[in-house]
N, C-alpha and C positions, 0 to 999 in steps of 0.2 A: 468875755462878757456878751450876753445876747443883745442884738440890735433890735430894739422895739420900735414898731411903727403903729401909730394910732390913727385909725380912719373910721368914719361913720358913713357907710354907703346906703343909698336909697334904692338903687336899681342896678342892673347889669351894665347899662351904658356908662354909668358913673365909674364902675369898676375899670372898664377899658380906658376911660378918660384919665383916670388917676394913674393907670399903668403907663400911658403915653407920657405923662408928666415925669414919671420916675426915670424912664429910659431916655428922656430928652435932657437930662441934667448935664451941665457943662463941668467937666472934671479935669482940672489942670495937674493934679497930683495923684500918686497911687493911693494915698489915703482917702481922697474924695472918691476915687473909683471904687475902693473897697466899700465905702459907705453906700454908694449907689447900688452896688451888687447885693449888699445885705438888705437894702430897702426893697429891691426887686424880689428877692427870695422870700423875705418876711411877708410882704404884701400878698404875693401869689399863693404862698402856703396858707396864709390865714383865710383866704377866701376860695381855696381850691374846691372844697366840698360844695360850695354854693354856686360858683360861676365857672369852674373848670371841670365839668362832669363827664366829658367824653374826649376821645382822641383828637377830634377837631379843635376843641377849646384848648387843649394842651399845646397842640402845634401852633395855633394862633398866638398863644401867650409866648411861646419860645421865639417865634419870628418877630414879635414886637421888640425883643432885645437884639436878636441877630441882625435885624435890618436897621437898627438905630444908629445914630451918630456916636453914641456912647461906645458901641461895640466896634464900629468901622474905624474909629480913630485910635483905638487902643486894642486891636485884635489880639496881639500876642500876649499881652498882660492879662486881659480878661479871660482868654482861652485857658491860660495856665492856671488862673485862679479857680475857674470852674473844674478843671481836671483835679486839682488838689482837694476840692470840696468833696469829691467822691470818696477820698480816703478818710476824710474827717467827719462827714455828716452821717447821722444815724436815723434822723426823722424820715419815715417813709414818704410823707408828702413833699418834703424838701428834696429828697433824693429823686423822686419822680420827675421834678422839674429839671434838676441838674442832669440826670441821665438823658432826658429828652433833648436838652440843649446840645449835649455832646453828639447824640445821634444825628440830629438835623444839621449841625455845623459840620460834622465829619463827612457827611454825604456830599457836601459842597466843597470841602477842603480836607483832603486826606491827611494833611499835616496834623490835624487834631487827633486822629487815630494813631499816627506815628508818635506824637507826644505822649499819648496814654501808654503806649508800649514802653517808651523810654522811662517813664516815671513809675512803672510797675503797677499799673492799674488792673491788669488782667487777673491776678490772684484775688483782688478785692471784688471784682465782678463775679468770679466763681463763688466766693464766700457768700455774697449777697443773694445770688440765685439759689444756692443750696440751702440758705436759711429759710427761703420761702417767705411769701408775703400774702397769706390768705386773706388779709384785710384789704389788700390793694393788688388785685390781679393785673391792673394796668401797669403798675411799676414792675412787676415780675416779667411781663411780656417785653417791656421796654429794655430791661436789663438783658434779656436774651437777644434782642435786636442789637444792642450795643456790643455785646460780646461777639456776635456774628460779624457785624460790620467792621470792627477793628481787626478781626482775625482774617478776613478774606482779602485784605489789601496788602498784607505784609506777613513776614515770617515772625512768629512769636519766639520769645526767648526760651531757650531750652530749659532753664531753671524754672520758668513758669509752668511748662508742661509737666515737669517732674513733680510739681507740687500738687497736681490734681489727683485726688484719691479715687479709687475704684467706685466708692459709694456715690460719688457725684454722677457718674455715668449711669449707674443703676437707677438713681433718682430721676434723671432725665427720661430714660426709657420707661420708668414707671409712670411719669406724667402722661406720656403718649398712650400707654396701656389703659390708664384710668379714664381717658377721653375717647376710647375706641368706638363708642356708640354715637359720636357726633363728628361727622367729617368736616363740618364747618366751624368747629370750635377754634377760636383764634390762637390757642396754645399749640395746636398741631404744627403749623408751619414754622414758627420761630424755633420751637424745640428741635424739630427735625433738622433744620438748617444749622443749628449749633453743633449737633452730633456729626453732620456731614463735614463741616469746616474743620472741626477738631480732628476728624479722621485724616483729612488732607494734611493738616499740620504734622501729625505723627508720621505720615508717609514721607513728607519732605525731610523731616528730621532724620528718618531712617536711611533714605537713599541719597541725600545730599547734605551731609553734616555741615553745620555752620561753624564759624570761627570760635564760637563759645562752647562748642561741643567736642569732648574728647573722643578720639577715634575708638577707644575701648569702651565708651559708654553704650550700654544696651538699654535703649528706650523702648518700653513696652507700649504697643498701641492699645490703649485701654478701652477704646470703642469696640474693637474686634474682640478683646479679651472678655468684655461683658457679654457679647453675643455668643462667644465660645462656651462660657460657663453657665449662662442663664438664658440662652436663646429661646428655650421653650416657653419662658415666661414673658417674652417680649416679641411675640409674633406680629403684633399690630404695627410696629415700626416697619417691618419688612413689607407688609401689605401697603403701607402708606408711601414708601419710596417708589414702589411700582406705579401706584396711582400718580405720584408726582412726576415721574419720568414720562408718563403718558400725556400729561397736561402741560409740562413745563416748556416754555419757548426760550428762556434765557440760557444761552450756551454755557456760561460758567456754572450754573446750577446743574445742568445735565452732566457736565464733566464731574462735579462733586459726587453725584449719584453713581455714575459709572465707575469712579475710582473705588467707592465703597463696595459695589457689586463685585468688582474684580478681586478685591481682597477676600470677600466672603466665598467666592467660587474657587479660590486658589489656596485657601486655608482648610486643611482636612477636617478640623473640628466644626467648621461652619458649612461644609458642603451641603448639608441637608437642613440648614436653618429654615428655609422657606418650605411651605406646604407645596405639594406637587402641583396643585391647581394654580397657585400663585406663579410658579415657574412657567406654566403654560401661558398664563396671561403675559408674562414678561417676554416670552418668545413672540407672541403676537405683536407686542409693542415694538420689539426690536426689528421684526420684519417690516412693519409699517414704517418705522423711522428710517431704516436703511433705504427703503424705496423712495422715501419722501425727501431726504436730504438733497439740497441743491448741489450742483457740481462743485461749487467753491468750497463746500464743507468737507473736503477730503480728510482733514486732520480729525474732525469729529467722527467721520465714518470709520477711520482706522481705530479709534477708541472703542466704538461699538463692536467692531470685529474682535478686538482684543478681549472684550468681555464675553462675546458670544462663544468663543472656544471653550473656556472652562465651564461656562453654563451648560453646554451640551456634553462635555466630556466627564465632568465630575459630579454632577448633581443627579437626582432621581430620574432626570430625563433620559439618562443612558439605559434605563430599564424599560422593557416593552410594557404597554404598547407605546411606540415611539411617536411623539407628538409632532405634527406638521413636518414629517420627514420629506415628503415630496416638495412642499413649498420651500423648505430650507435648501434643498439641493438645487432647485431651480433658481432661487435667488442667488446662491453662491456661484453657480455656473454663469448666470447673467452678469455678475459683477466682474468676471475675468474673461468673458467671451469677446472675441474680436471677429470682425467680418460680419456679413449679413446685416449690417446696419445696427449692430448692438451698441455702437458707441453713442447713439442718440440718447440713451438713457443715463449711463454712468460715465460717459466721456471716455477718453483714452485712458487705458488702465496703467497705473503707476506700479512700480516694483513692490512698494510696501503693501498695496492692496493685494497683489498677486500672492505675496508671501503669507499674509494674514488669512486670505480666503483659502489658500492651500492647506494651512494648518487646520482650519475648521472642517474642510472636506475630509481630512484624514481622521476625524473622530470615528472610532470603530463602527458605531451603529449607522453612520452615514456612508461607510465604505461599501458601496455597491457600484455596479456598472453605471456610469453616468455619461450623459451626452452633452456636448456643448449646446448652448442655447441656440435656437434657430431664429430665422427672421420672423417666424410665426410668434415665438415667445417675445421677441422685441415688440411686435405689434400689440401683444397683450399689455406690455408695459406702457406703450403709448396710449392705448385705450383707457388704461387704468388712471394714468396721471396726466394725460393730455400733453405729452412731451413732443416738442418739435425743436430739437436743439442741434446746433452745428457740431460736427465731429472735429477731431484734430486737437482737442484741448488736452493739455498735459499738465501734471502736477509737478511743481518744482520743490515741493516740500521734502526735505531730507528726513531720514529715519529719526535723526536726533531731534529735529524740530517737532516731529509728530509725538515722540515719546515724552517730550518736555513741554508740550503745548499747554497753555493757560490763557483763558480769555478774560478780558476786562469785564467787570460787573456791568450789567445793563445791556450788553450786546445780545441781540436776539438771533436765534438760529433761523436761517431762511427756510422757506417751505416751497418745494417744487410746484406743488399744485396751486398754491396761492399766487406764486410768481406768474405761472402760466395764465391764471385767471385774470390777474391784473393786466397782463399783456394782451387780453382780449381773446384767449383761446376758449371757445365755447365748450370744448370737451373736458376742460379741467374742472373737476368737481372740487369744491372747497373741503379741506380736511376739517373734521370736527373731533372733539375729544371723545365722542361716542364711537369713533371708528373702532376702538378697542376698549371695551368696558371692563373695568376692574370690578370683580365680584358681581358681574352680571348687571351692573347698573350703578345706582348711587351708593349702595352699601359698600363699606370698606372691606368686608371680609371675603376675599376671593376664595378662601378655603371652604366656604359654606355652600358653594354651588357646584354642580357638576361641570365637567370639562366644557369649554365654550363650543357651541356648534354654530359658529359664525361663518359667513361666506369667505372662501379663500380669496386672498388678495390677488391671486394669479388667475382666478376663475374667469373664463370668457363668458360674456353674457349669453345665456341660453344653454350653457353646459352645466351638468350637475357637479 
């Protein structure tokens, strides 16, 4: 039976006052709690079009409940009822409020996302996203956010991953392709993040089978499969993840992008997924980021190097003319050079870095007579980044720790130049997202412009 609420409101303030009254109800039994929750959803749904017209209003409405005594006194019960509502509710307006509640509550309490996983909510989210909601874009974006948030803090059940059809991934890639002319469209970021996190889930399931997974089970990574079979139709996604890697400061999201790039560059059918000019932009981004990472980010640096090798060895970059060859060789030599004061930039060289750099240097088209970096090259690094750091720092990270590294959501990657600037070094120029521009500026399509003719990061002022 539907729970009906009859109200006559004169203005917006009265709406918020009435909502305060609903969430202030004293409920001693589960039946009274259910009535209060139905009142909350019925009331907010009825006036959603009038008083909840943007993301801020939706968030404010959600926190009215989440910060109320009604919720704080009965968290477990109310949370479970909201989770079950996702399975039962079909009204887009009501679903929008329910999904938003789970997103905001889960970000503060990961137990909410864990409960969703236990109760089998993931397939329902996939279903709702795939159905599409042209009449409520806000709900669709919130569904994408919820799927991403619940997937990034835990391992999904193998049976849930098996249920996802190929068409779902082609649908997501198609959303990005359809919005390719608008870099600021709010669909871009949530959709890309869902694809990245599902790729990671497939990788985890393939390389570290869980207790619910048979050793003989062959789980296909359907993100890579979609790009292997339809990559030519989904080029915008590739352009966007390069743009995102260039701009992103959250370590966990950088790792998600790098994991996908690694698979693309080590899977023969996707070696040439990217346009050549996009690959050149990616080289610029990776050179800049490798130079810019702080000494403490050795694990992230190792991941960049693991991606750099197949990027240089397997893609179109192996064909002449070889892009940024001198800069790459100089960077790699700098990363493993000792003596001459080289430690001031990359610190004492750990064995994992030596091994990964050695692999990159052995890429055939980089195989030329190279020289160890000199103190002059070290001076270039200091001039570029304003580095004055003590030597003697060593990494205690084992190879196992590096290969299994995972960062908590929200942790930001340090920036060498920013740190130096904050420490009062006048030579440290702040990094901006324009240091390496994707597609020559604000446009997304890197493939539409000629090769970048930007200043080399190693170039000494006054030299050509």
